C-alpha positions as CSV (number, residue, x, y, z in Angstrom):
1,X,0.0,0.0,0.0
2,X,2.8,2.4,0.9
3,X,4.5,1.8,-2.5
4,X,1.2,2.5,-4.3
5,X,0.6,5.6,-2.1
6,X,4.0,7.1,-3.0
7,X,3.4,6.4,-6.7
8,X,0.1,8.2,-6.6
9,X,1.6,11.1,-4.7
10,X,4.5,11.5,-7.3
11,X,2.2,11.1,-10.2
12,X,-0.3,13.6,-8.9
13,X,2.4,16.2,-8.1
14,X,4.2,15.8,-11.4
15,X,1.1,15.8,-13.5
16,X,-0.3,19.0,-12.0
17,X,3.0,20.8,-11.7
18,X,3.6,20.4,-15.4
19,X,0.3,21.8,-16.5
20,X,0.2,25.1,-18.2
21,X,-2.6,26.3,-15.9
22,X,-0.5,25.8,-12.8
23,X,2.6,27.4,-14.3
24,X,0.7,30.4,-15.7
25,X,-1.3,30.9,-12.5
26,X,1.8,30.7,-10.4
27,X,3.6,33.2,-12.7
28,X,0.7,35.6,-12.7
29,X,0.4,35.5,-8.9
30,X,4.1,36.0,-8.5
31,X,4.0,39.1,-10.8
32,X,1.0,40.5,-8.9
33,X,2.8,39.9,-5.6
34,X,5.9,41.7,-6.9
35,X,3.8,44.7,-8.0
36,X,1.9,44.9,-4.7
37,X,5.2,44.9,-2.7
38,X,6.7,47.6,-4.9
39,X,3.6,49.8,-5.0
40,X,5.1,52.3,-2.5
41,X,8.2,52.6,-4.6
42,X,6.2,53.1,-7.8
43,X,4.2,55.8,-6.0
44,X,7.3,57.6,-4.9
45,X,8.5,57.8,-8.5
46,X,5.4,59.8,-9.4
47,X,5.7,62.1,-6.4
48,X,8.1,65.0,-6.2
49,X,10.7,65.2,-3.5
50,X,10.7,69.0,-3.8
51,X,8.9,70.8,-1.0
52,X,5.6,72.5,-1.6
53,X,6.2,76.3,-1.9
54,X,3.4,78.3,-0.2
55,X,3.2,82.0,-0.5
56,X,1.9,84.3,2.3
57,X,1.5,88.0,2.5
58,X,3.7,89.5,5.3
59,X,1.7,92.5,6.6
60,X,3.2,94.9,9.1
61,X,2.9,93.6,12.7
62,X,1.7,90.1,11.6
63,X,3.8,87.5,13.4
64,X,2.2,84.4,11.9
65,X,3.9,84.3,8.5
66,X,7.3,84.9,9.9
67,X,7.0,82.3,12.6
68,X,5.5,79.8,10.2
69,X,8.5,80.3,7.9
70,X,10.9,79.9,10.8
71,X,9.2,76.7,11.9
72,X,9.6,74.9,8.5
73,X,13.1,76.3,7.8
74,X,14.3,74.8,11.1
75,X,13.5,71.3,9.9
76,X,16.2,69.3,8.3
77,X,14.2,68.1,5.3
78,X,11.0,70.1,5.2
79,X,8.1,69.1,2.9
80,X,6.8,72.7,3.0
81,X,8.6,75.9,2.2
82,X,7.0,79.3,3.2
83,X,7.7,82.3,0.9
84,X,6.8,85.8,2.2
85,X,5.7,88.7,0.0
86,X,5.0,92.3,0.7
87,X,1.3,93.5,0.7
88,X,-0.1,95.3,-2.3
89,X,-2.6,98.1,-2.4
90,X,-5.6,95.9,-1.7
91,X,-6.6,92.3,-1.0
92,X,-7.7,91.9,-4.6
93,X,-4.2,93.0,-5.7
94,X,-2.6,90.6,-3.2
95,X,-4.5,87.7,-4.7
96,X,-3.7,88.7,-8.3
97,X,0.0,88.8,-7.5
98,X,-0.1,85.4,-5.8
99,X,-2.0,83.9,-8.7
100,X,0.5,85.3,-11.1
101,X,3.3,83.7,-9.0
102,X,1.5,80.3,-9.3
103,X,1.3,80.7,-13.1
104,X,5.0,81.5,-13.2
105,X,5.8,78.4,-11.1
106,X,7.4,80.3,-8.2
107,X,4.9,79.0,-5.7
108,X,2.5,76.0,-5.7
109,X,-0.2,77.8,-3.7
110,X,-0.9,80.5,-1.1
111,X,-2.4,81.0,2.3
112,X,-5.1,83.6,2.9
113,X,-6.1,84.7,6.5
114,X,-9.8,85.2,7.2
115,X,-11.6,86.1,10.3
116,X,-12.4,83.0,12.3
117,X,-14.3,82.2,15.5
118,X,-11.2,82.7,17.6
119,X,-10.0,86.2,18.1
120,X,-6.5,85.0,19.1
121,X,-5.9,83.3,15.8
122,X,-7.4,83.7,12.3
123,X,-8.8,81.1,10.0
124,X,-6.6,80.2,7.0
125,X,-7.5,79.1,3.5
126,X,-5.0,77.3,1.2
127,X,-5.6,78.1,-2.4
128,X,-3.9,76.3,-5.3
129,X,-4.5,74.8,-8.7
130,X,-3.9,71.3,-7.4
131,X,-5.3,69.8,-4.3
132,X,-2.7,69.4,-1.5
133,X,-2.2,65.7,-0.5
134,X,-3.3,64.6,2.9
135,X,0.2,64.3,4.4
136,X,1.3,67.8,3.6
137,X,-2.1,69.2,4.6
138,X,-1.7,67.6,8.0
139,X,1.8,69.0,8.2
140,X,0.5,72.5,7.4
141,X,-2.2,72.2,10.1
142,X,0.5,71.1,12.6
143,X,2.7,74.0,11.7
144,X,-0.2,76.5,12.2
145,X,-1.0,74.8,15.5
146,X,2.6,75.3,16.7
147,X,2.6,78.9,15.7
148,X,-0.7,79.4,17.4
149,X,0.7,77.9,20.6
150,X,3.7,80.1,20.5
151,X,1.6,83.3,20.0
152,X,-1.0,82.5,22.6
153,X,1.7,81.3,25.0
154,X,3.6,84.5,24.6
155,X,0.4,86.5,25.3
156,X,0.0,84.5,28.5
157,X,3.5,85.1,29.5
158,X,4.8,81.5,29.2
159,X,8.5,81.0,29.2
160,X,10.4,79.0,26.5
161,X,10.8,76.1,28.9
162,X,7.1,76.0,29.5
163,X,6.4,76.2,25.8
164,X,8.9,73.3,25.2
165,X,6.9,71.2,27.8
166,X,3.7,71.9,25.8
167,X,5.4,70.8,22.6
168,X,6.8,67.6,24.1
169,X,4.9,64.7,22.6
170,X,3.0,62.2,24.7
171,X,4.4,58.7,24.9
172,X,1.8,55.9,24.9
173,X,2.5,52.2,24.6
174,X,-0.1,49.4,24.5
175,X,0.2,45.9,25.8
176,X,-2.2,43.0,25.5
177,X,-2.5,41.0,28.7
178,X,-4.7,38.3,30.3
179,X,-7.0,39.5,33.1
180,X,-7.6,35.9,34.3
181,X,-5.4,35.1,37.3
182,X,-3.7,31.7,37.0
183,X,-5.8,30.7,34.0
184,X,-2.9,29.1,32.2
185,X,-3.2,31.2,29.1
186,X,-1.2,30.6,25.9
187,X,0.9,33.8,26.2
188,X,2.1,36.2,28.8
189,X,0.9,39.3,27.1
190,X,2.1,41.1,24.0
191,X,3.7,44.5,23.4
192,X,2.5,46.8,20.7
193,X,5.1,45.6,18.2
194,X,4.4,41.9,19.0
195,X,0.7,42.5,18.7
196,X,1.2,44.1,15.2
197,X,3.3,41.2,14.0
198,X,0.8,38.7,15.4
199,X,-2.0,40.5,13.6
200,X,-0.1,40.3,10.3
201,X,0.7,36.6,10.8
202,X,-3.0,35.8,11.5
203,X,-4.1,37.7,8.4
204,X,-1.5,35.8,6.3
205,X,-2.4,32.4,7.8
206,X,-6.2,32.9,7.3
207,X,-5.7,34.0,3.7
208,X,-3.2,31.2,2.8
209,X,-5.3,28.5,4.4
210,X,-8.4,29.7,2.6
211,X,-6.7,29.8,-0.7
212,X,-5.1,26.4,-0.1
213,X,-8.5,24.9,0.7
214,X,-10.3,26.5,-2.2
215,X,-7.6,25.9,-4.9
216,X,-6.3,22.5,-3.9
217,X,-9.8,21.2,-2.8
218,X,-11.3,22.1,-6.2
219,X,-8.3,20.5,-8.0
220,X,-8.7,17.3,-6.0
221,X,-12.4,17.0,-6.7
222,X,-12.0,18.0,-10.3
223,X,-9.3,15.4,-11.0
224,X,-11.3,12.6,-9.3
225,X,-14.5,13.5,-11.2
226,X,-12.7,13.8,-14.5
227,X,-11.0,10.4,-14.1
228,X,-14.4,8.9,-13.2
229,X,-16.2,10.5,-16.1
230,X,-13.6,9.3,-18.6
231,X,-13.7,5.7,-17.2
232,X,-10.0,5.9,-16.3
233,X,-11.0,5.2,-12.7
234,X,-12.0,1.7,-13.7
235,X,-8.4,0.9,-14.8
236,X,-6.9,2.6,-11.8
237,X,-9.1,0.8,-9.3
238,X,-7.7,-2.5,-10.5
239,X,-4.0,-1.6,-9.9
240,X,-4.1,0.8,-6.9
241,X,-6.3,0.5,-3.9
242,X,-9.0,3.3,-3.4
243,X,-7.4,4.3,-0.1
244,X,-4.0,4.8,-1.7
245,X,-5.7,6.7,-4.6
246,X,-7.6,9.1,-2.4
247,X,-4.8,9.9,0.1
248,X,-2.2,9.9,-2.6
249,X,-4.1,12.6,-4.5
250,X,-4.6,14.6,-1.3
251,X,-0.9,14.4,-0.4
252,X,0.2,15.2,-3.9
253,X,-2.0,18.3,-4.0
254,X,-0.7,19.2,-0.6
255,X,2.9,19.1,-1.8
256,X,1.9,21.1,-4.9
257,X,0.3,23.8,-2.6
258,X,3.3,23.9,-0.4
259,X,5.6,24.3,-3.5
260,X,3.5,27.2,-4.7
261,X,3.5,28.9,-1.3
262,X,7.3,28.4,-1.2
263,X,7.6,30.1,-4.5
264,X,5.6,33.1,-3.3
265,X,7.7,33.3,-0.1
266,X,10.9,33.4,-2.2
267,X,9.4,36.1,-4.5
268,X,8.4,38.1,-1.4
269,X,11.9,37.8,0.1
270,X,13.6,38.8,-3.1
271,X,11.4,41.9,-3.5
272,X,11.7,43.0,0.1
273,X,15.5,42.6,-0.2
274,X,15.8,45.1,-3.0
275,X,17.6,48.3,-2.1
276,X,14.6,50.6,-2.6
277,X,12.5,48.4,-0.2
278,X,15.0,48.4,2.7
279,X,13.7,51.7,3.9
280,X,10.2,50.4,3.8
281,X,11.0,47.6,6.1
282,X,12.6,50.0,8.6
283,X,9.6,52.3,8.5
284,X,7.2,49.5,9.2
285,X,9.5,48.0,11.8
286,X,9.0,44.5,10.5
287,X,10.8,42.0,12.8
288,X,9.6,38.4,12.6
289,X,11.6,37.5,15.7
290,X,9.0,39.5,17.7
291,X,6.5,36.7,17.0
292,X,6.7,33.8,19.5
293,X,7.9,30.5,18.2
294,X,4.7,28.9,19.5
295,X,2.7,31.0,17.0
296,X,4.6,29.5,14.1
297,X,4.1,26.0,15.5
298,X,0.3,26.7,15.9
299,X,0.2,28.1,12.3
300,X,1.7,25.0,10.8
301,X,-0.5,22.7,12.9
302,X,-3.7,24.4,12.1
303,X,-2.8,24.8,8.4
304,X,-2.0,21.1,8.1
305,X,-5.0,19.8,10.0
306,X,-7.4,22.3,8.4
307,X,-6.1,21.5,4.9
308,X,-6.5,17.7,5.3
309,X,-10.0,18.1,6.9
310,X,-11.3,19.9,3.9
311,X,-9.3,18.0,1.3
312,X,-10.9,14.7,2.4
313,X,-14.3,16.2,2.1
314,X,-13.6,17.5,-1.5
315,X,-12.3,14.0,-2.4
316,X,-15.4,12.3,-1.1
317,X,-17.7,14.7,-3.0
318,X,-15.7,14.4,-6.1
319,X,-16.0,10.6,-6.0
320,X,-19.8,10.6,-6.1
321,X,-20.1,13.1,-9.0
322,X,-20.0,11.5,-12.5
323,X,-19.8,14.7,-14.5
324,X,-17.5,17.7,-14.1
325,X,-20.5,19.9,-15.0
326,X,-22.2,18.9,-11.7
327,X,-19.2,19.3,-9.5
328,X,-19.6,23.0,-8.8
329,X,-23.1,22.4,-7.3
330,X,-21.9,19.4,-5.3
331,X,-19.0,21.1,-3.6
332,X,-21.0,24.3,-2.9
333,X,-21.8,23.3,0.8
334,X,-18.1,22.7,1.5
335,X,-17.2,26.0,-0.2
336,X,-19.8,27.9,1.9
337,X,-18.5,26.4,5.1
338,X,-14.9,27.3,4.3
339,X,-16.0,30.8,3.3
340,X,-17.9,31.2,6.6
341,X,-14.7,30.3,8.5
342,X,-12.7,32.7,6.4
343,X,-15.0,35.7,6.9
344,X,-15.5,35.1,10.6
345,X,-11.8,35.1,10.9
346,X,-11.2,38.2,8.9
347,X,-13.9,40.3,10.5
348,X,-13.4,38.8,13.9
349,X,-9.8,39.9,14.1
350,X,-11.0,43.2,15.7
351,X,-13.2,41.4,18.2
352,X,-11.3,38.2,19.2
353,X,-13.2,37.9,22.5
354,X,-16.7,38.1,21.1
355,X,-19.1,35.2,21.7
356,X,-19.3,34.3,18.0
357,X,-15.5,34.0,17.8
358,X,-15.2,32.0,21.0
359,X,-18.0,29.6,20.1
360,X,-16.8,29.0,16.5
361,X,-13.2,28.4,17.6
362,X,-14.5,25.0,18.9
363,X,-16.4,24.0,15.8
364,X,-13.9,21.8,13.8
365,X,-14.7,23.2,10.4
366,X,-14.0,26.8,11.6
367,X,-11.3,26.1,14.2
368,X,-8.3,26.2,11.8
369,X,-9.3,29.9,11.1
370,X,-10.8,31.0,14.4
371,X,-8.7,29.3,17.1
372,X,-5.5,30.5,15.5
373,X,-7.0,34.0,15.4
374,X,-7.7,33.8,19.1
375,X,-4.1,32.6,19.8
376,X,-2.7,35.4,17.7
377,X,-4.7,38.5,18.9
378,X,-6.2,37.3,22.2
379,X,-4.9,35.1,25.0
380,X,-7.1,32.0,25.3
381,X,-6.6,29.4,28.1
382,X,-4.3,26.5,27.2
383,X,-7.1,24.0,27.8
384,X,-9.3,25.9,25.3
385,X,-6.6,25.7,22.6
386,X,-5.9,22.0,23.1
387,X,-9.6,21.1,23.4
388,X,-10.1,22.8,20.0
389,X,-7.1,20.9,18.6
390,X,-8.4,17.6,20.0
391,X,-11.8,18.1,18.5
392,X,-10.3,19.1,15.2
393,X,-8.0,16.1,15.1
394,X,-10.8,13.7,16.0
395,X,-13.1,15.2,13.4
396,X,-10.3,15.1,10.7
397,X,-9.8,11.4,11.5
398,X,-13.5,10.6,11.4
399,X,-14.0,12.6,8.2
400,X,-11.0,10.9,6.6
401,X,-12.4,7.5,7.5
402,X,-15.8,8.4,6.3
403,X,-14.5,10.0,3.1
404,X,-12.4,6.9,2.3
405,X,-15.5,4.7,2.5
406,X,-17.5,7.1,0.4
407,X,-14.6,7.3,-2.1
408,X,-14.3,3.5,-2.3
409,X,-18.0,3.1,-3.2
410,X,-18.6,6.4,-5.0
411,X,-15.9,6.0,-7.7
412,X,-17.7,3.0,-9.2
413,X,-21.2,4.5,-9.1
414,X,-22.1,6.0,-12.4
415,X,-25.1,7.8,-13.8
416,X,-27.1,10.1,-11.6
417,X,-25.6,11.2,-8.3
418,X,-26.3,8.4,-5.8
419,X,-28.5,9.1,-2.8
420,X,-27.1,8.9,0.7
421,X,-29.2,5.8,1.3
422,X,-27.4,4.1,-1.7
423,X,-24.0,5.3,-0.5
424,X,-24.6,3.9,3.1
425,X,-25.8,0.6,1.7
426,X,-22.7,0.3,-0.5
427,X,-20.4,1.4,2.3
428,X,-21.5,-1.4,4.6
429,X,-19.8,-3.9,2.2
430,X,-16.4,-2.1,2.5
431,X,-14.2,-2.7,5.5
432,X,-10.8,-1.2,6.0
């Protein structure tokens, strides 16, 4: 049996890996992944590194334009540059002059002071031909806020030291902990950086597991149904046992999925290692060592068990369908179940302690998504995690046993899709 099993594994892997659809799909996904990783670099090529030049009329006795200019000129690499101009005969003449400066390319826009609700500080309007991007708009607001604090602080008689204390930013760190005393939780709390990396790992794990289930499961069911519809199954069944066939196809597809994932990981590493992306890694503070080793172990465990649970179901359903045209409808319940687990995981990541998330983490068809989510972004008790794993392992074993019996009887049942009564009757004659 082992010899036949390895033969089926090797044949399935080689047969699918050499298909044009697999190679083209892998190539397209690798290209898309490369483009997504390099999007920030592409965007930077379309944006100018030159600071935005903003013109302001410097009226006599007006401190705001001068202080705003000093604020930005004191920065090492300012994104905004303030240019001061003498006032003209009227406000209309001021605006005409500033518009002419825009048309000449000397400035990108200008600030106009208007009467606001506060008597201490006017309201400003930025005018330009192009809309200012959000980042520079926020910087301009921050600069005006600093100038306002300086002016109001001076009016109140605050010293430079007192103003410096006002400018000093607030430091706030977050840490995820367990409030249950002696509950035996999985972790001992996570810092903000550790939580961010755990969130990222959970997202990646949920998406990779869902894609693996959907793509590989459909391939398993499609291959079995196509072999059955072309009567090739009748030849295979005489040389290889049904059990070796089913698990050989599942393991072959699993190796194919792992190979594809490995290719994507290599593509990701290559793109992130490029010189123009080194700064991006530093900005995002990506450090995989901040994720506990146990998280990687749980990720592998839940991926493996979840994959094989759904793969056996797809194999069983594929064996009872005689035509590939009917396969989509037959696997729809399994697809909906996996989609439910995927969406609960994605939307539950912001509410890991909700009742829905806690309950579904013990349902075996959802546990690979949901319990790993709880481990990553919450702190469940150890007994909860292992109870979920135990239920998942038992369910996978039972589903594998049941799917093998269905496969053994289903692959030789042609014509209309057999009823469950017919399948049960045929299964009674098969012992393994």
